[in-house]
ZAZA-187903 format. One record per residue: residue number from 1; residue in three letters; x, y, z of N, C-alpha, C, CB in turn. Coordinates in steps of 0.001 Angstrom, whole numbers, plus 500000, padded with zeros to 6 digits. Each point is the difference from the previous one (the first is absolute). Last residue first. Glycine has a CB too. Layout:
+-----+------+--------+--------+--------+--------+--------+--------+--------+--------+--------+--------+--------+--------+
:  nr : rest :   n.xx :   n.yy :   n.zz :  ca.xx :  ca.yy :  ca.zz :   c.xx :   c.yy :   c.zz :  cb.xx :  cb.yy :  cb.zz :
+-----+------+--------+--------+--------+--------+--------+--------+--------+--------+--------+--------+--------+--------+
: NUM :  ala :      X :      Y :      Z :      X :      Y :      Z :      X :      Y :      Z :      X :      Y :      Z :
...
+-----+------+--------+--------+--------+--------+--------+--------+--------+--------+--------+--------+--------+--------+
end
This chain:
+-----+------+--------+--------+--------+--------+--------+--------+--------+--------+--------+--------+--------+--------+
:  nr : rest :   n.xx :   n.yy :   n.zz :  ca.xx :  ca.yy :  ca.zz :   c.xx :   c.yy :   c.zz :  cb.xx :  cb.yy :  cb.zz :
+-----+------+--------+--------+--------+--------+--------+--------+--------+--------+--------+--------+--------+--------+
:  76 :  unk : 484844 : 494064 : 502662 : 499546 : 500729 : 499928 : 498619 : 499651 : 499953 : 501905 : 500907 : 499352 :
:  75 :  unk : 502399 : 496758 : 499642 : 499557 : 500300 : 501573 : 498937 : 501105 : 500480 : 502316 : 499319 : 500253 :
:  74 :  unk : 499612 : 499317 : 494768 : 499376 : 499293 : 500375 : 499486 : 500218 : 502112 : 501354 : 498606 : 497249 :
:  73 :  unk : 499785 : 503885 : 497614 : 500461 : 500296 : 501394 : 499508 : 498970 : 501144 : 499987 : 502461 : 499221 :
:  72 :  unk : 499722 : 496283 : 496081 : 500860 : 501168 : 500190 : 500444 : 500145 : 501305 : 498930 : 501045 : 498327 :
:  71 :  unk : 501424 : 493898 : 500381 : 498720 : 501108 : 500172 : 500459 : 501896 : 500218 : 498614 : 497501 : 501473 :
:  70 :  unk : 504289 : 497996 : 498351 : 498915 : 500539 : 498942 : 499385 : 501012 : 499649 : 499818 : 498589 : 500386 :
:  69 :  unk : 501907 : 499273 : 503535 : 501550 : 501418 : 499263 : 499411 : 499896 : 498828 : 502801 : 499654 : 500994 :
:  68 :  unk : 494674 : 497206 : 501900 : 500117 : 501085 : 500337 : 500437 : 501198 : 499386 : 500016 : 498642 : 501332 :
:  67 :  unk : 500884 : 496522 : 498651 : 499302 : 500756 : 498786 : 499306 : 501401 : 499979 : 499691 : 497790 : 499608 :
:  66 :  unk : 503166 : 499566 : 504059 : 500738 : 500625 : 498971 : 499142 : 500409 : 498565 : 502018 : 498594 : 501137 :
:  65 :  unk : 497484 : 500742 : 504211 : 499210 : 499856 : 498903 : 500213 : 500287 : 498650 : 498927 : 500233 : 501571 :
:  64 :  unk : 503778 : 499815 : 502536 : 498846 : 498696 : 500020 : 499454 : 499901 : 498945 : 499383 : 500128 : 501985 :
:  63 :  unk : 503987 : 503201 : 498123 : 500504 : 498848 : 499783 : 498927 : 498778 : 500332 : 502317 : 501190 : 500445 :
:  62 :  unk : 496174 : 503532 : 499223 : 500559 : 498799 : 499027 : 500814 : 499100 : 500080 : 499628 : 501192 : 499047 :
:  61 :  unk : 499090 : 500956 : 504681 : 498912 : 499343 : 499611 : 500196 : 499383 : 498804 : 498762 : 501379 : 501156 :
:  60 :  unk : 504729 : 500890 : 501089 : 499926 : 499119 : 500460 : 498126 : 498735 : 499216 : 502105 : 501986 : 502378 :
:  59 :  unk : 499586 : 501990 : 496003 : 500925 : 499471 : 499662 : 499283 : 498418 : 500695 : 502155 : 502370 : 499812 :
:  58 :  unk : 495915 : 501292 : 501744 : 499442 : 499502 : 498953 : 501058 : 499811 : 498879 : 497843 : 501019 : 500765 :
:  57 :  unk : 503238 : 499863 : 503475 : 498789 : 499470 : 500256 : 499767 : 499427 : 498967 : 499265 : 501346 : 501404 :
:  56 :  unk : 504899 : 501274 : 498809 : 499450 : 498665 : 500230 : 498766 : 499911 : 499958 : 501545 : 499557 : 501127 :
:  55 :  unk : 498873 : 503699 : 495352 : 500178 : 500092 : 501681 : 500122 : 498692 : 500497 : 498605 : 502001 : 500333 :
:  54 :  unk : 502739 : 500436 : 494600 : 499233 : 498682 : 500719 : 500079 : 500185 : 501619 : 500765 : 498210 : 497937 :
:  53 :  unk : 499897 : 505660 : 498232 : 500830 : 498925 : 500113 : 499325 : 499493 : 500595 : 501850 : 500503 : 499815 :
:  52 :  unk : 498602 : 504663 : 497752 : 499096 : 498728 : 500123 : 500450 : 498657 : 500575 : 499123 : 501011 : 498143 :
:  51 :  unk : 502232 : 504395 : 502411 : 500529 : 498766 : 499556 : 499410 : 498587 : 500002 : 501577 : 501324 : 500604 :
:  50 :  unk : 499033 : 504673 : 499133 : 498776 : 498841 : 499776 : 500689 : 498744 : 500063 : 498451 : 501322 : 498415 :
:  49 :  unk : 502832 : 504130 : 502338 : 500325 : 498418 : 498825 : 499176 : 498805 : 500884 : 503088 : 500546 : 498955 :
:  48 :  unk : 496744 : 505293 : 500677 : 499543 : 499127 : 500920 : 499941 : 498420 : 498817 : 498382 : 502284 : 501954 :
:  47 :  unk : 501935 : 502809 : 496487 : 501291 : 499221 : 500711 : 500089 : 498448 : 501135 : 500469 : 502766 : 499782 :
:  46 :  unk : 496158 : 500592 : 497914 : 500126 : 500316 : 501589 : 501645 : 499564 : 499755 : 497178 : 499310 : 501614 :
:  45 :  unk : 500006 : 499203 : 494657 : 500257 : 501222 : 499881 : 501200 : 500330 : 501222 : 497404 : 500453 : 498855 :
:  44 :  unk : 502429 : 494623 : 500761 : 499132 : 501214 : 500102 : 500085 : 501666 : 499587 : 499767 : 498326 : 501596 :
:  43 :  unk : 501657 : 495666 : 497319 : 500647 : 501235 : 500749 : 498504 : 500701 : 499208 : 503549 : 499977 : 500304 :
:  42 :  unk : 497548 : 494339 : 501137 : 499530 : 501475 : 498853 : 500167 : 501028 : 500778 : 498120 : 499154 : 498576 :
:  41 :  unk : 503398 : 494873 : 500498 : 500445 : 501286 : 500915 : 499209 : 501353 : 499037 : 502914 : 498818 : 501061 :
:  40 :  unk : 496370 : 496385 : 498202 : 500159 : 499765 : 501416 : 500056 : 501700 : 500840 : 501521 : 497278 : 499345 :
:  39 :  unk : 498374 : 501488 : 495781 : 498937 : 498737 : 500679 : 500080 : 500820 : 501612 : 500782 : 496990 : 498351 :
:  38 :  unk : 502401 : 504657 : 498603 : 498478 : 500852 : 499233 : 498697 : 499277 : 501183 : 500878 : 499967 : 496453 :
:  37 :  unk : 503766 : 498072 : 503601 : 499817 : 501815 : 500813 : 498643 : 500352 : 499685 : 502487 : 501165 : 499550 :
:  36 :  unk : 498474 : 494435 : 498838 : 500151 : 499918 : 501152 : 499678 : 501435 : 500613 : 501576 : 498012 : 499600 :
:  35 :  unk : 499097 : 501961 : 495616 : 499143 : 499888 : 500428 : 499637 : 499093 : 501321 : 499933 : 500764 : 497778 :
:  34 :  unk : 504192 : 501298 : 501252 : 499156 : 500244 : 499838 : 498386 : 499696 : 500152 : 502014 : 500381 : 499295 :
:  33 :  unk : 501482 : 497257 : 503467 : 500006 : 500069 : 498049 : 498981 : 501469 : 500197 : 499895 : 496619 : 498542 :
:  32 :  unk : 503318 : 502684 : 505902 : 498499 : 499754 : 499584 : 500121 : 500701 : 498332 : 498552 : 500269 : 502929 :
:  31 :  unk : 504986 : 500702 : 500588 : 500322 : 498109 : 499426 : 498700 : 500047 : 499367 : 501474 : 498300 : 502073 :
:  30 :  unk : 499016 : 506035 : 499415 : 500908 : 499769 : 499038 : 499939 : 498507 : 499064 : 501319 : 501639 : 501694 :
:  29 :  unk : 496704 : 499448 : 502948 : 499200 : 500457 : 499106 : 500893 : 500046 : 498316 : 498595 : 501437 : 502347 :
:  28 :  unk : 503051 : 498656 : 502297 : 499649 : 498808 : 499272 : 499157 : 499729 : 498744 : 500341 : 499641 : 502050 :
:  27 :  unk : 501019 : 503586 : 501938 : 498949 : 499358 : 500082 : 500023 : 498560 : 498988 : 498920 : 502472 : 500716 :
:  26 :  unk : 504558 : 500856 : 499034 : 499659 : 499453 : 501428 : 498843 : 499305 : 500118 : 501049 : 501699 : 500861 :
:  25 :  unk : 499390 : 500604 : 494952 : 501236 : 498610 : 500111 : 499687 : 499490 : 501154 : 502087 : 500849 : 498907 :
:  24 :  unk : 495362 : 502884 : 500640 : 498846 : 499210 : 499542 : 500981 : 498132 : 499955 : 498310 : 502722 : 498102 :
:  23 :  unk : 502696 : 501221 : 505605 : 499935 : 499906 : 498161 : 499643 : 498573 : 499941 : 502039 : 501765 : 499012 :
:  22 :  unk : 497792 : 501724 : 505366 : 499975 : 498863 : 500026 : 499864 : 500110 : 497944 : 498834 : 499215 : 503274 :
:  21 :  unk : 501617 : 505005 : 500464 : 501124 : 498687 : 499511 : 499829 : 498799 : 499328 : 500730 : 500616 : 501677 :
:  20 :  unk : 495858 : 502261 : 499868 : 500235 : 500743 : 498523 : 501635 : 499038 : 499285 : 498752 : 503213 : 501103 :
:  19 :  unk : 496905 : 494835 : 502276 : 501520 : 500006 : 500634 : 500720 : 500649 : 498340 : 500001 : 497267 : 502345 :
:  18 :  unk : 496037 : 499788 : 499971 : 499482 : 502029 : 499796 : 501785 : 500563 : 500203 : 496649 : 500435 : 501851 :
:  17 :  unk : 500180 : 494624 : 497717 : 501278 : 500449 : 499770 : 499993 : 501548 : 499840 : 500572 : 497751 : 498961 :
:  16 :  unk : 496022 : 497904 : 502411 : 500155 : 500892 : 499486 : 501888 : 500659 : 500096 : 496931 : 500067 : 500483 :
:  15 :  unk : 498802 : 495282 : 499659 : 501294 : 500532 : 500288 : 500190 : 501162 : 499020 : 500941 : 497740 : 500855 :
:  14 :  unk : 495241 : 499717 : 499601 : 501211 : 498682 : 500197 : 500732 : 501027 : 500778 : 500275 : 498134 : 497625 :
:  13 :  unk : 494711 : 501990 : 501509 : 501244 : 500863 : 500061 : 501275 : 499290 : 499988 : 498722 : 501531 : 501209 :
:  12 :  unk : 496481 : 496639 : 496490 : 500580 : 499980 : 501691 : 501426 : 501195 : 500229 : 499312 : 496821 : 500187 :
:  11 :  unk : 497558 : 501037 : 495604 : 499851 : 501517 : 500564 : 500909 : 500433 : 501342 : 497472 : 499779 : 499094 :
:  10 :  unk : 501534 : 495299 : 498400 : 499141 : 501252 : 501081 : 500543 : 501122 : 500357 : 499120 : 498462 : 501021 :
:   9 :  unk : 502737 : 499329 : 495179 : 498879 : 499332 : 500325 : 498551 : 500541 : 500684 : 501965 : 498614 : 500048 :
:   8 :  unk : 502851 : 502494 : 499510 : 499566 : 500087 : 498662 : 498655 : 499824 : 499742 : 501975 : 499337 : 499526 :
:   7 :  unk : 501155 : 502908 : 504322 : 499199 : 499029 : 499828 : 499394 : 500064 : 498717 : 499745 : 499887 : 502253 :
:   6 :  unk : 503687 : 503538 : 499288 : 498245 : 499571 : 500206 : 500052 : 498834 : 499304 : 498608 : 502260 : 499982 :
:   5 :  unk : 505724 : 501913 : 501101 : 499813 : 498745 : 499908 : 498549 : 499096 : 500458 : 502512 : 500551 : 500205 :
:   4 :  unk : 500236 : 505120 : 498704 : 498740 : 499139 : 500857 : 499683 : 497877 : 499360 : 498393 : 503411 : 500073 :
:   3 :  unk : 505003 : 501413 : 499587 : 500070 : 498541 : 499470 : 498531 : 499325 : 500969 : 503336 : 499798 : 499484 :
:   2 :  unk : 499979 : 505095 : 499558 : 498653 : 499403 : 500749 : 500054 : 498833 : 498929 : 498269 : 502275 : 501141 :
:   1 :  unk : 506278 : 500892 : 498403 : 499218 : 498940 : 499342 : 498906 : 499568 : 501285 : 502201 : 499059 : 498127 :
+-----+------+--------+--------+--------+--------+--------+--------+--------+--------+--------+--------+--------+--------+
end
């Protein structure tokens, strides 16, 4: 499974996993609710999985300015 982790706010590449042996269960995707999965994980036709999470920089900014979480993409 090829998985790319991107920041949901600034699009920074956080990391990538390119190992066909890795399963969604090993990544913990099975712990997400259907709504969380829809919000966080996307799949393209080439088999690429993209997971949108928050990078450390954006998390620090949100910790200092929690009202910014109300904006769709506050750091662009």
